C-alpha positions as CSV (number, residue, x, y, z in Angstrom):
1,M,-6.8,118.9,56.4
2,N,-3.8,116.7,55.8
3,T,-4.6,113.0,56.8
4,T,-1.9,110.4,56.5
5,N,-2.6,106.8,56.5
6,P,-0.8,104.7,59.1
7,P,1.8,102.3,57.7
8,N,0.9,98.6,57.3
9,V,2.7,96.6,60.0
10,K,3.8,93.1,59.1
11,F,4.9,90.8,61.9
12,V,7.7,88.5,60.8
13,Q,9.3,85.9,63.0
14,T,13.0,85.4,62.7
15,P,14.4,81.9,62.3
16,D,15.5,81.8,66.0
17,Y,12.0,82.9,67.3
18,R,10.6,80.6,70.0
19,E,7.8,80.6,72.5
20,T,8.4,79.2,76.0
21,Y,6.9,79.4,79.5
22,S,8.5,81.6,82.2
23,N,7.5,81.8,85.9
24,S,10.4,84.0,86.9
25,V,11.3,87.5,85.7
26,Q,14.2,89.5,87.2
27,I,14.6,93.2,86.3
28,R,17.8,95.2,86.4
29,V,17.7,98.9,85.7
30,N,20.3,101.5,84.9
31,V,20.1,105.0,83.5
32,W,20.1,103.8,79.8
33,D,17.9,100.7,79.9
34,F,15.8,98.0,81.6
35,F,17.1,94.4,81.4
36,L,14.5,91.6,81.9
37,V,15.8,88.1,82.5
38,F,13.3,85.3,82.0
39,G,13.6,81.9,83.5
40,T,11.9,79.0,85.2
41,M,11.9,78.4,88.9
42,Q,11.4,75.0,90.5
43,Q,11.7,74.0,94.1
44,S,13.7,70.8,94.1
45,S,13.6,70.3,97.8
46,E,12.3,71.9,101.0
47,T,15.4,74.1,101.2
48,Q,16.5,74.4,97.5
49,V,15.0,76.4,94.7
50,D,16.5,76.1,91.2
51,L,16.3,79.0,88.8
52,R,17.1,78.5,85.2
53,N,17.5,81.7,83.2
54,F,17.0,81.3,79.5
55,Q,16.5,84.7,77.9
56,G,17.6,88.3,78.6
57,I,15.9,91.2,76.9
58,Y,17.0,94.9,77.0
59,L,14.3,97.6,76.7
60,S,14.6,101.3,76.5
61,P,12.9,103.3,79.4
62,Q,10.3,104.3,76.9
63,Q,9.6,100.7,75.8
64,A,9.5,99.6,79.4
65,K,6.9,102.2,80.3
66,A,4.8,101.2,77.2
67,L,5.1,97.6,78.2
68,M,3.9,98.5,81.7
69,A,0.9,100.2,80.4
70,L,0.0,97.3,78.1
71,L,0.4,94.8,80.9
72,Q,-1.8,96.9,83.2
73,Q,-4.5,97.2,80.6
74,N,-4.4,93.4,79.9
75,V,-4.4,92.5,83.6
76,T,-7.4,94.8,84.2
77,N,-9.2,93.1,81.3
78,Y,-8.3,89.6,82.5
79,E,-9.5,90.4,86.1
80,A,-12.8,91.8,84.7
81,A,-13.3,88.5,82.8
82,F,-12.0,86.0,85.3
83,G,-11.8,87.6,88.8
84,E,-9.0,89.2,90.8
85,I,-5.5,87.7,90.6
86,N,-4.3,86.9,94.0
87,L,-0.6,87.3,94.6
88,E,-0.6,85.4,97.9
89,P,1.2,82.1,97.5
90,R,-1.0,79.1,97.9
91,G,0.5,76.3,100.0
92,P,-0.4,72.7,99.7
93,V,-3.9,71.9,101.1
94,G,-3.0,68.3,102.2
95,P,0.0,66.1,102.5
96,V,2.5,66.3,99.6
97,H,4.2,63.0,98.6
C-alpha cells in the first residue's frame, strides 16, 4: 500500500495582513468567480445608513463552496455551544438618546 504523508502547511502573514471587523458583506457572482465586499455599516440618522467598504476578495466557485461548508460547520458548532443565532433584528427596548 502506497501511503503518502500530507505536506506540512505553514501559515505566513504578508506585510499588508490585517484583521478588522465587518458587519456587512455584499456578494457579486459571475460565471468565473464570487466577489465578496466587506465593510462596516452604521446608521447615522433615522433615514441614513452609511456603508464603508474596505476590502474586496475574489473566490473561485470551488473556494466559495468550500467556504460555505466551513461556515455552516462552524455556525452549527457555535449554536450547539451557545444557542440558536436569531436573524431577526432587535430594535431598541426603551428610548434612545
